[in-house]
C-alpha positions in Angstrom: -4.8 -38.3 -37.0 -5.3 -42.0 -37.8 -3.7 -44.5 -35.4 -4.5 -47.5 -37.5 -1.6 -49.6 -38.9 -1.6 -50.1 -42.7 -2.5 -53.7 -42.4 -2.5 -56.7 -40.0 0.8 -57.8 -41.5 2.6 -54.4 -41.4 5.1 -53.4 -38.7 4.1 -50.2 -37.0 5.9 -48.3 -34.3 4.2 -45.6 -32.2 7.0 -43.3 -31.3 8.0 -39.8 -30.2 11.3 -38.4 -31.4 12.6 -37.5 -28.0 11.4 -40.5 -26.0 14.4 -42.5 -24.8 12.2 -45.6 -24.6 11.1 -45.3 -28.2 14.6 -44.6 -29.3 15.7 -47.9 -27.8 13.3 -49.7 -30.0 14.3 -47.6 -33.1 17.9 -48.7 -32.5 17.0 -52.4 -32.1 14.9 -52.3 -35.3 17.8 -50.5 -37.2 20.3 -53.0 -36.0 18.2 -55.9 -37.2 17.5 -54.2 -40.5 13.7 -54.1 -39.9 11.6 -51.5 -41.7 8.5 -50.1 -40.1 5.8 -47.4 -40.4 6.4 -44.7 -37.7 3.3 -43.1 -36.2 4.4 -40.1 -34.1 2.6 -39.6 -30.7 3.5 -36.1 -29.4 3.8 -36.3 -25.7 3.2 -32.6 -25.1 0.9 -31.4 -27.9 -2.9 -31.4 -27.4 -2.3 -32.1 -23.7 -0.3 -35.2 -24.6 -1.5 -37.3 -27.5 -0.6 -40.4 -25.6 -3.7 -39.8 -23.4 -6.1 -39.6 -26.4 -8.8 -42.2 -26.6 -7.4 -43.4 -29.9 -3.9 -44.1 -28.5 -5.2 -45.6 -25.2 -6.9 -48.1 -27.4 -3.5 -49.1 -28.7 -1.6 -48.9 -25.3 -3.8 -48.6 -22.2 -0.8 -47.4 -20.2 -0.6 -44.3 -22.4 3.1 -44.5 -23.0 5.4 -44.9 -26.0 6.6 -46.9 -27.7 4.1 -49.5 -28.9 4.9 -51.9 -31.7 2.3 -53.7 -33.8 3.4 -56.6 -35.8 1.3 -59.3 -37.4 -1.7 -57.8 -35.8 -0.3 -58.1 -32.2 0.5 -55.1 -30.0 3.7 -55.2 -27.9 4.4 -52.5 -25.3 7.4 -51.6 -23.0 10.6 -51.0 -24.8 12.7 -53.8 -23.3 9.9 -56.3 -23.9 9.8 -55.1 -27.5 13.6 -55.5 -27.9 13.6 -59.0 -26.5 10.7 -59.9 -28.8 12.7 -58.7 -31.7 15.7 -60.6 -30.5 13.8 -63.9 -30.3 12.0 -63.4 -33.6 14.9 -62.0 -35.5 18.0 -63.4 -33.7 20.6 -62.1 -36.1 22.4 -59.9 -35.5 22.1 -60.7 -31.8 21.7 -58.0 -29.1 22.0 -60.5 -26.3 25.2 -62.6 -25.9 25.0 -66.4 -26.1 27.0 -66.8 -22.9 24.7 -66.9 -19.9 26.8 -64.7 -17.6 27.4 -62.1 -20.3 23.7 -62.1 -21.2 22.9 -61.6 -17.5 25.4 -58.7 -17.3 23.8 -57.0 -20.4 20.4 -57.3 -18.9 21.6 -56.0 -15.5 23.0 -52.8 -17.1 20.0 -52.4 -19.2 17.7 -52.7 -16.2 19.7 -50.1 -14.2 18.7 -47.6 -16.9 15.2 -48.8 -17.9 14.0 -49.9 -14.4 15.9 -47.6 -12.0 16.9 -44.4 -13.7 14.3 -43.8 -16.4 11.0 -44.5 -14.5 11.6 -41.8 -11.9 12.7 -39.3 -14.5 10.0 -40.0 -17.1 8.1 -37.0 -18.5 5.0 -37.8 -16.5 7.0 -37.9 -13.3 8.7 -34.6 -14.0 5.3 -33.0 -15.0 3.8 -34.3 -11.7 6.7 -32.8 -9.7 6.2 -29.4 -11.4 2.3 -29.5 -11.4 0.6 -31.1 -8.4 3.8 -31.1 -6.3 4.4 -27.4 -7.0 8.1 -27.7 -7.6 9.9 -25.0 -9.7 11.9 -25.9 -12.8 15.2 -25.8 -10.9 14.0 -28.3 -8.4 12.7 -30.6 -11.1 16.0 -30.4 -13.0 17.9 -31.1 -9.7 15.7 -34.2 -9.1 16.5 -35.4 -12.6 20.2 -34.9 -12.4 20.4 -36.5 -8.9 18.9 -39.8 -9.9 20.6 -40.0 -13.3 24.0 -39.4 -11.7 23.3 -42.0 -9.1 22.5 -44.6 -11.8 25.4 -43.7 -14.0 27.8 -44.0 -11.0 26.8 -47.7 -10.7 27.1 -48.2 -14.5 30.5 -46.5 -14.6 31.7 -48.8 -11.8 30.6 -51.9 -13.7 32.3 -50.7 -16.9 35.5 -49.9 -14.9 35.4 -53.4 -13.5 35.4 -54.9 -17.0 37.6 -52.2 -18.5 34.9 -51.6 -21.1 35.8 -48.9 -23.7 33.7 -49.4 -26.9 30.7 -51.4 -25.8 29.1 -52.0 -22.4 29.7 -55.7 -22.5 32.0 -57.7 -24.9 32.9 -56.6 -28.4 29.5 -56.1 -30.0 26.4 -54.0 -29.6 24.0 -55.3 -26.9 20.8 -54.3 -25.3 22.8 -52.5 -22.6 24.3 -50.2 -25.3 20.8 -49.7 -26.8 19.7 -48.3 -23.4 22.8 -46.3 -22.7 22.9 -44.0 -25.6 19.4 -42.5 -25.2 20.0 -42.1 -21.5 23.3 -40.2 -22.0 21.5 -38.0 -24.6 18.9 -37.1 -22.0 21.6 -36.5 -19.4 23.2 -33.9 -21.7 19.8 -32.3 -22.4 19.4 -31.7 -18.6 23.0 -30.5 -18.4 24.3 -33.3 -16.1 28.1 -33.1 -15.7 29.4 -36.3 -17.3 33.0 -35.8 -16.3 32.8 -38.4 -13.5 31.8 -41.1 -16.0 34.6 -41.4 -18.6 33.8 -44.9 -19.7 30.2 -44.1 -20.2 31.2 -41.1 -22.3 33.7 -43.1 -24.3 31.3 -45.9 -25.1 28.6 -43.4 -26.0 31.0 -41.6 -28.3 31.9 -44.9 -30.1 28.3 -46.1 -30.4 27.3 -42.7 -31.9 29.6 -43.5 -34.8 27.5 -46.6 -35.8 24.7 -46.2 -38.3 22.0 -47.8 -36.2 22.5 -45.1 -33.5 23.1 -42.1 -35.7 20.2 -42.9 -38.1 17.7 -43.2 -35.2 18.8 -40.0 -33.3 15.9 -37.7 -32.2 16.9 -34.9 -34.5 16.6 -37.2 -37.6 13.1 -38.3 -36.9 10.2 -37.1 -39.1 8.5 -35.6 -36.0 11.6 -33.8 -34.7 11.0 -30.2 -33.7 
């Protein structure tokens, strides 16, 4: 498998169909109408292709996504999204208003910095492997931390009476983070009944092309 982008001027995304972090970037690229070459990195096959020598040369952290554009490599999904926002500012995924922009980032960070890292695949694998936890314990761990994070998000959405988008009346970085996280919560059979605004916003966002087109099941590497 070659991990080389087509050329220094191409846009290449190293992705995995079920990675919520990679999905965030796919949504951002779709919203901004940016095409790219997708190079799948299977997180389970061959012991985890993200740990191959070839991929570690792309991203030494051994995580997806990674974006290469104009010969430069960018890692970390939120950093990639903010790079895309600054380089391709329309349509915007961050509000112009400072307080609204800060609120968007706050909600996005709850997901990307507090919920996701402790439920990342490598964490779950460590719990089940070296820590010796059975699948039920691992699933309970996942559901506990996701529920705790969604409680905080639901409270913020309730404060603003949000119904279609996390903040304001257009798609933002917070929405880009929310949909993949809700998808994963459903995969792990988390009861979403306590989070009606989260569920309503997720349902609305999943009617928009940038979200539906980038869903895991519609990716070339989907299983």
